[in-house]
C-alpha positions as CSV (number, residue, x, y, z in Angstrom):
1,M,-15.1,55.7,19.3
2,H,-13.4,58.8,19.2
3,I,-10.1,58.6,20.7
4,K,-7.7,61.6,21.3
5,Q,-4.0,61.1,22.4
6,F,-2.5,63.7,24.3
7,E,1.4,63.9,24.4
8,D,3.4,65.6,26.9
9,K,6.7,65.7,24.9
10,A,8.9,66.8,28.0
11,L,8.0,63.6,29.8
12,S,7.4,61.4,26.6
13,H,3.9,60.6,28.3
14,F,0.9,59.7,26.1
15,S,-2.6,60.0,27.8
16,Y,-6.0,59.3,26.1
17,A,-9.7,60.6,26.2
18,I,-12.3,58.0,24.5
19,I,-15.8,59.4,23.7
20,S,-19.0,57.3,22.9
21,K,-22.7,58.8,23.1
22,G,-21.8,61.8,25.1
23,E,-19.8,59.9,27.6
24,M,-15.9,60.1,28.1
25,A,-13.2,58.1,29.4
26,V,-9.6,59.2,30.4
27,V,-6.6,57.0,30.3
28,D,-3.5,57.7,32.5
29,P,-4.1,61.6,32.7
30,G,-1.3,63.6,33.6
31,R,-1.0,66.2,36.6
32,D,-3.1,69.0,34.8
33,P,-6.7,68.0,33.9
34,A,-7.4,71.3,32.1
35,K,-6.7,69.8,28.6
36,Y,-9.1,66.7,29.4
37,Y,-12.0,69.1,30.6
38,A,-11.5,71.4,27.4
39,F,-11.5,68.4,25.3
40,A,-15.0,66.8,26.9
41,E,-16.5,70.5,26.8
42,A,-15.5,71.0,23.2
43,N,-17.2,67.6,22.3
44,Q,-20.0,68.1,24.5
45,A,-19.1,65.0,26.7
46,K,-19.3,64.1,30.4
47,I,-16.4,62.5,32.1
48,T,-17.6,59.3,33.6
49,A,-14.6,57.1,33.9
50,I,-10.9,57.2,34.5
51,F,-8.4,54.3,34.2
52,E,-5.0,54.2,35.8
53,T,-2.8,51.5,34.3
54,H,-0.5,51.5,37.4
55,P,0.9,54.1,39.8
56,H,3.3,55.7,37.6
57,A,6.6,56.6,38.5
58,D,7.8,59.2,36.1
59,F,4.5,61.8,36.5
60,I,2.0,62.7,38.8
61,S,-1.7,61.9,37.8
62,A,-4.5,63.9,38.1
63,H,-7.0,61.1,38.7
64,L,-8.1,62.1,42.2
65,Q,-8.7,65.7,41.4
66,M,-10.8,64.6,38.1
67,H,-12.8,62.0,40.2
68,T,-13.3,64.8,42.8
69,E,-14.5,67.7,40.4
70,S,-16.3,65.4,37.5
71,G,-17.6,62.7,39.6
72,A,-16.0,60.3,37.3
73,T,-15.1,56.7,38.5
74,I,-11.8,55.7,38.8
75,Y,-10.7,52.3,37.8
76,V,-7.6,50.5,38.8
77,S,-6.3,47.0,39.6
78,K,-6.9,45.9,43.2
79,L,-3.2,44.9,43.5
80,V,-2.3,49.1,43.5
81,G,-4.3,49.1,47.1
82,A,-5.3,52.5,46.2
83,D,-6.0,54.8,49.0
84,Y,-8.4,57.0,46.8
85,P,-12.2,55.9,45.7
86,H,-12.2,53.2,43.2
87,N,-13.3,50.3,41.5
88,C,-11.0,47.5,41.2
89,F,-10.5,46.5,37.3
90,D,-8.7,43.2,36.6
91,D,-8.9,40.1,34.5
92,G,-12.2,39.6,33.4
93,D,-13.8,43.0,34.7
94,M,-15.6,44.8,32.1
95,F,-17.0,48.4,31.9
96,T,-19.3,49.8,29.2
97,L,-19.4,53.6,28.0
98,G,-21.7,54.3,25.3
99,D,-20.9,51.7,22.7
100,V,-17.5,50.9,23.9
101,T,-16.7,47.9,26.2
102,F,-13.5,48.2,28.3
103,K,-11.9,45.1,29.4
104,A,-9.1,44.7,31.9
105,I,-6.2,42.4,31.5
106,N,-3.4,42.1,34.3
107,T,-0.4,42.6,32.7
108,P,2.5,42.6,35.3
109,G,6.1,43.2,34.5
110,H,6.8,46.9,34.8
111,S,5.0,46.8,38.0
112,P,3.1,44.0,39.8
113,D,0.1,45.9,39.7
114,S,-0.1,46.9,35.8
115,I,-2.9,46.5,33.6
116,S,-3.8,46.9,30.0
117,I,-7.2,48.0,29.1
118,A,-8.9,46.5,25.8
119,A,-11.5,48.9,24.2
120,Q,-13.8,47.5,21.7
121,E,-16.9,49.1,19.4
122,N,-18.3,46.3,17.0
123,D,-15.1,45.0,15.2
124,E,-12.8,48.0,16.0
125,I,-10.3,47.0,19.2
126,V,-7.8,49.4,20.9
127,L,-5.5,48.4,23.6
128,F,-4.2,50.8,26.0
129,T,-0.9,49.3,27.2
130,G,0.3,51.4,29.9
131,D,3.7,51.0,30.9
132,T,3.7,47.2,29.8
133,L,4.0,47.3,26.3
134,F,5.9,50.1,24.3
135,I,6.2,50.6,20.6
136,G,9.2,48.3,20.0
137,D,10.0,47.7,23.6
138,V,8.4,46.9,26.9
139,G,8.3,48.7,30.3
140,R,11.6,48.6,32.8
141,P,11.1,46.0,35.7
142,D,13.3,47.7,38.2
143,L,11.2,50.6,39.7
144,R,8.9,48.7,42.2
145,E,11.8,47.1,44.5
146,N,11.2,49.8,47.4
147,N,8.1,51.4,46.6
148,G,4.1,50.9,46.2
149,N,1.4,48.5,47.6
150,E,2.8,45.4,45.8
151,K,6.9,45.3,45.7
152,A,8.9,42.7,43.7
153,T,12.5,42.2,42.6
154,R,13.5,43.2,39.0
155,I,14.0,39.4,38.5
156,E,10.6,38.7,39.7
157,L,9.2,41.7,37.5
158,A,10.9,40.4,34.3
159,K,9.8,37.0,34.7
160,Q,6.2,38.3,34.8
161,M,6.7,40.7,31.9
162,Y,8.0,37.6,30.0
163,H,4.7,35.7,30.9
164,S,2.5,38.9,30.1
165,I,4.1,39.3,26.5
166,Q,4.0,35.6,25.9
167,H,0.2,35.0,27.0
168,K,-1.6,38.0,28.2
169,Y,-2.3,39.4,24.5
170,N,-2.8,36.1,22.7
171,D,-6.6,36.6,22.3
172,L,-6.3,39.8,20.5
173,P,-6.2,40.3,16.7
174,D,-3.3,41.5,14.9
175,D,-5.4,44.7,13.7
176,A,-5.8,45.7,17.5
177,I,-4.1,48.9,17.8
178,V,-1.4,49.7,20.5
179,Y,-1.7,52.9,22.3
180,P,1.0,53.2,25.2
181,A,1.7,55.5,27.9
182,H,5.2,56.6,26.8
183,G,7.5,57.0,23.8
184,A,10.8,57.5,22.9
185,G,12.8,59.6,25.5
186,S,10.8,58.3,28.4
187,L,13.2,56.6,31.1
188,C,10.4,53.8,31.6
189,G,12.1,52.0,28.7
190,K,15.2,51.7,26.8
191,S,14.6,51.3,23.3
192,M,11.2,52.9,22.4
193,S,10.2,53.9,18.9
194,D,9.4,57.4,17.9
195,A,6.1,56.1,16.8
196,S,2.9,57.1,19.1
197,S,1.1,54.0,18.2
198,S,1.2,50.5,16.3
199,T,-0.9,47.4,15.8
200,L,-0.4,44.2,17.8
201,G,0.5,42.4,14.5
202,N,3.4,44.8,13.8
203,E,4.6,44.5,17.5
204,R,4.4,40.6,17.2
205,L,6.7,41.1,14.2
206,G,8.9,43.8,15.0
207,N,9.2,44.0,19.0
208,W,12.2,42.2,20.3
209,A,10.1,41.1,23.2
210,F,7.7,39.0,21.2
211,Q,10.4,37.1,19.5
212,D,11.3,33.3,20.1
213,Q,13.4,33.4,23.1
214,T,13.7,31.6,26.3
215,E,12.7,33.2,29.7
216,A,16.4,33.4,30.4
217,E,17.1,35.1,27.2
218,F,14.3,37.6,27.6
219,I,15.3,38.4,31.4
220,N,18.9,39.1,30.2
221,A,17.8,41.3,27.5
222,L,15.3,43.3,29.5
223,L,17.8,43.7,32.3
224,D,20.6,44.7,30.3
225,A,21.7,48.6,30.2
226,Q,18.3,50.2,31.6
227,P,18.6,53.6,31.9
228,F,19.3,55.5,35.5
229,I,16.5,56.0,38.1
230,P,15.6,59.4,39.0
231,H,15.5,60.2,42.9
232,Y,11.6,61.2,42.4
233,F,10.5,58.1,40.8
234,G,9.5,56.1,43.9
235,H,8.2,59.5,45.4
236,A,6.1,59.8,42.5
237,V,4.5,56.2,42.8
238,D,3.6,56.7,46.5
239,I,1.8,60.0,45.6
240,N,-0.2,58.1,42.9
241,K,-1.2,55.3,45.0
242,A,-2.8,57.8,47.3
243,G,-3.9,60.4,44.9
244,A,-2.4,63.9,44.5
245,A,-3.6,67.1,45.8
246,N,-5.5,69.4,44.0
247,L,-3.1,71.4,41.3
248,R,-4.7,74.6,41.8
249,Q,-4.9,74.6,45.4
250,A,-1.3,72.9,45.6
251,T,0.4,75.8,43.8
252,A,-1.7,78.8,45.0
253,R,-0.2,78.6,48.3
254,I,3.4,79.4,47.3
255,P,4.4,82.9,48.1
256,L,6.1,85.3,45.2
257,K,9.1,87.7,45.6
258,L,9.9,90.1,42.9
259,Y,13.2,91.6,42.0
260,A,15.0,89.7,44.8
261,E,18.8,90.5,45.4
262,Q,19.4,87.8,48.1
263,I,18.1,84.8,49.5
264,E,17.3,85.2,53.2
265,L,17.6,81.3,53.9
266,N,20.7,79.2,52.9
267,A,18.5,77.1,50.9
268,L,18.9,75.4,47.2
269,I,17.8,77.7,44.4
270,I,16.7,76.2,40.9
271,D,17.2,78.9,38.3
272,T,15.1,77.9,35.4
273,R,16.2,80.9,33.0
274,E,18.5,80.6,29.7
275,E,22.0,79.6,30.4
276,A,23.3,82.7,29.1
277,T,21.3,85.0,31.2
278,Y,22.0,82.7,34.3
279,K,25.7,83.0,33.4
280,R,25.5,86.8,33.4
281,N,23.4,87.4,36.6
282,H,22.5,84.7,39.2
283,L,22.3,84.3,42.9
284,P,24.7,82.2,44.9
285,N,23.7,78.4,45.8
286,S,22.0,78.2,42.5
287,F,21.7,75.4,40.1
288,N,20.7,76.3,36.5
289,I,18.2,73.8,35.3
290,M,16.4,75.3,32.1
291,A,12.8,75.7,31.6
292,T,12.4,77.9,28.8
293,K,11.3,75.5,26.3
294,P,8.3,73.0,26.4
295,N,10.3,70.0,25.2
296,V,13.2,70.0,27.1
297,Q,13.4,67.5,29.9
298,F,13.1,69.9,32.7
299,E,11.1,67.7,35.0
300,T,13.4,64.7,34.4
301,W,16.3,66.4,35.5
302,L,15.0,68.4,38.4
303,G,13.7,65.3,39.8
304,S,17.1,63.7,39.4
305,I,19.1,66.6,40.7
306,V,16.9,67.8,43.3
307,K,15.8,64.8,46.1
308,P,12.1,64.3,47.4
309,G,11.5,66.4,50.4
310,E,14.5,69.0,49.6
311,S,13.3,72.4,49.5
312,F,14.4,75.0,46.9
313,Y,13.4,78.4,45.6
314,L,12.3,78.4,42.2
315,V,13.9,81.3,39.7
316,A,12.4,82.5,36.4
317,E,12.8,85.3,34.0
318,T,9.2,86.8,34.5
319,V,6.1,86.0,36.6
320,E,4.6,84.3,33.5
321,H,7.4,81.8,33.3
322,L,7.1,81.3,37.0
323,Q,3.6,80.0,36.9
324,K,4.4,78.0,33.9
325,T,7.4,76.3,35.3
326,L,5.8,75.8,38.8
327,R,3.1,73.9,36.6
328,R,6.1,71.7,35.5
329,V,7.4,71.3,39.0
330,A,3.8,70.1,39.7
331,K,4.3,67.2,37.2
332,I,6.6,65.3,39.3
333,G,5.1,66.3,42.7
334,Y,7.8,68.8,43.9
335,E,5.4,71.7,44.5
336,K,5.3,71.2,48.4
337,Q,9.0,71.7,48.1
338,V,9.0,74.9,46.6
339,I,9.6,77.7,49.5
340,Q,9.5,80.8,47.2
341,L,8.7,81.9,43.4
342,V,11.5,84.4,42.6
343,T,12.3,87.1,40.0
344,L,15.8,88.6,40.2
345,A,16.7,92.3,40.3
346,E,18.6,93.8,37.4
347,K,21.8,94.6,39.4
348,R,24.8,92.3,39.2
349,L,24.4,89.5,41.5
350,K,27.2,86.6,40.7
351,K,28.6,86.0,37.4
352,A,29.7,82.6,35.9
353,E,33.1,82.6,33.9
354,N,33.3,82.2,30.3
355,L,35.5,79.5,29.0
356,D,38.5,80.8,26.6
357,L,37.4,78.1,23.7
358,S,40.6,78.7,21.7
359,H,42.8,78.2,24.7
360,F,41.0,74.8,25.7
361,K,41.2,73.7,22.0
362,A,44.9,74.0,22.1
363,N,45.6,73.0,25.6
364,P,42.9,70.5,26.7
365,S,45.7,68.9,29.0
366,D,45.5,72.1,31.1
367,Y,42.1,71.4,32.1
368,T,40.2,68.9,34.4
369,I,37.5,67.7,32.1
370,I,34.2,66.2,33.3
371,D,31.8,64.2,31.2
372,I,28.4,64.2,32.8
373,R,26.7,62.2,30.3
374,N,24.7,59.1,31.1
375,T,26.9,55.8,31.7
376,S,25.4,54.1,28.4
377,E,26.7,57.3,26.8
378,T,30.1,57.2,27.9
379,E,30.6,53.4,27.6
380,N,30.3,54.2,23.7
381,G,33.0,56.5,23.9
382,L,34.6,59.7,25.3
383,F,35.0,62.9,23.6
384,F,38.2,63.7,25.6
385,E,40.6,60.6,26.4
386,N,41.3,61.7,30.0
387,A,37.9,62.9,30.9
388,L,36.6,62.0,34.5
389,T,33.0,60.4,33.8
390,I,30.3,61.4,36.6
391,P,26.8,61.0,35.2
392,L,24.8,64.3,35.9
393,H,22.2,62.7,38.4
394,E,25.3,61.6,40.6
395,L,27.1,64.8,40.3
396,R,26.1,66.5,43.7
397,E,26.9,63.7,45.8
398,R,30.3,63.2,43.7
399,C,32.0,66.6,43.5
400,G,34.4,65.5,45.9
401,E,35.9,63.3,43.5
402,I,36.9,66.0,41.4
403,P,40.3,67.2,41.3
404,T,41.3,70.9,42.0
405,E,44.6,71.1,40.7
406,K,43.4,72.7,37.1
407,P,40.6,74.7,35.9
408,I,37.5,72.5,35.4
409,V,35.4,72.1,32.1
410,V,31.9,70.3,32.2
411,H,30.4,69.1,29.2
412,C,27.5,66.8,28.1
413,A,26.5,65.9,24.4
414,G,24.5,69.0,23.3
415,G,24.9,71.6,26.2
416,Y,21.5,71.3,28.1
417,R,22.7,69.0,30.9
418,S,26.2,70.8,31.1
419,A,24.6,74.1,32.0
420,A,23.0,72.5,35.3
421,G,26.5,70.4,35.7
422,S,28.8,73.3,35.7
423,S,26.6,75.3,38.1
424,I,26.5,72.4,40.6
425,V,30.3,72.0,40.1
426,A,31.0,75.8,40.8
427,N,28.7,75.7,44.1
428,Q,30.9,73.0,45.4
429,I,34.4,73.8,44.1
430,S,35.9,77.2,44.8
431,Q,39.6,76.5,44.5
432,V,39.8,76.8,40.5
433,P,37.4,78.2,37.9
434,V,34.6,76.0,36.7
435,Y,33.4,76.3,32.9
436,D,30.7,75.2,30.8
437,L,31.6,73.7,27.5
438,G,28.0,74.3,26.2
439,D,27.0,73.5,22.8
440,A,30.8,74.1,21.6
441,V,31.1,70.2,22.5
442,K,29.6,69.5,19.1
443,E,32.8,70.5,17.7
444,F,34.7,67.7,19.3
445,Q,32.5,64.8,18.7
C-alpha cells in the first residue's frame, strides 16, 4: 500500500492517504481538501473512502465536503451519532480497498466514540490511532464532558483509555506501524514525541501508558497536568459531528474592505500582521494575533482568545495574506464569525508605546509585570519574582485583576504570545502605559 502522511504544523495535525489499485482512502482529513485531491490526481487514484477516528476538537474536518465532491463513503463509529451520510465502522467491521483490508477497533478514552483503524496488505500492518495512541503518550480524556453525542466524565474516559491500552491492541504485532493524528505541540495530549510515527513494539517498550501499572496509577498519571482547553474545542466537536460547510462557499461570502481608516461597528478586530507593523499602526479594539508564518499556532490562540459566536474583523497586510489567513480561521470553524476582511490605510491610526528596556532592567519594581505563560510553565518558576501570573487564554476575562498604579509590562516565553497579551491589556486598561517585553524576555531567562 502507498501511504502519504500530511502534516499541518500549526496544529500539529497528521492526516493520511492510502492508495491501492487506483483507489484512495483518507484518514482524519483537515478542513481544506485540496491537498488530498492533488495527491489523488498525481497518483491517478479515485477517492472512495474517508475515515474519521472521532469528532475532532482541535480542527475542522473536510469529510462531508469530500463525500459530496468525490462520492467517497465516510466510515465512522456508530457512537458518534453522525448527522452526515456515513457507514458505521466499529469492532469487527471491515472494508477492502484494492489489496488493503481496513479493520475497525473501538478504542475509547480520548472520546467515547474513538476508533483506531488497522490497515493490512499481506504481512504489512499499519495502525491509524487517531487521538487514542500518540507517540510517547495517549490522548487527553477531558474534552467530552459537555460536547458530542456521547458524553463522559474525564474519570470515565480515563478508565476507558486504560482498558483500550491494556487490551485493544493486543492482537497486533510489534512491527505494526503506528500513525497518530497528532504530534508534539498539540493540545490533545501533554507529552507527545516529536516523531511522526513509531511501531507498536516501540510504544509497548517506551510509552508510559503501556507500562505495568494499576488502573488508579494510570488514571492519576493521565489526568495530572493536562494543558488548558481552548474555547473553540467543544464548538469544533459539534461542527464535526454535523459535518462542516463547503470551505470555498463558506469563505466566499465574506466582504472585503481595502485601506480602512476606521471600523464602523464597535466590534472586536483581530490584526494578524507582524508585531512591529501592528505597533506602528493599528485600529482601536485590535488584538494582535500574528499569522504571518505558517508554523505559528495562530489557530490555537485565536480559538483560545476569541469565543465561538463572537464576531470580529480580520486584518492582514495584503489581500493575499487575508485569503491565506481566512483559511486558517476556517480550520477551527470560525469563518462564520468574520464580519469583514480588512487592509489598513497608510495614515497613522493608533500606535503602541515602546518599552525603555534599559530602564526596565534597572528598575523592574517600577512596573507591574504580567506573566501570561501557561500554568504548567509558571509552576516551574517565574522570570520575575513579583510577576502576576494570568495565562493568555484567561487574560480577557481577568484584566480587572491587574493593578493600575504602575506601567504594565506583559511577557511570555518567547514573544509571540506577549504581542497578543499586551494588545489585550492595552485595550482594557487606559490609566497607565502597557508595554510588550517581546523577545527581550530571553535576556531574563
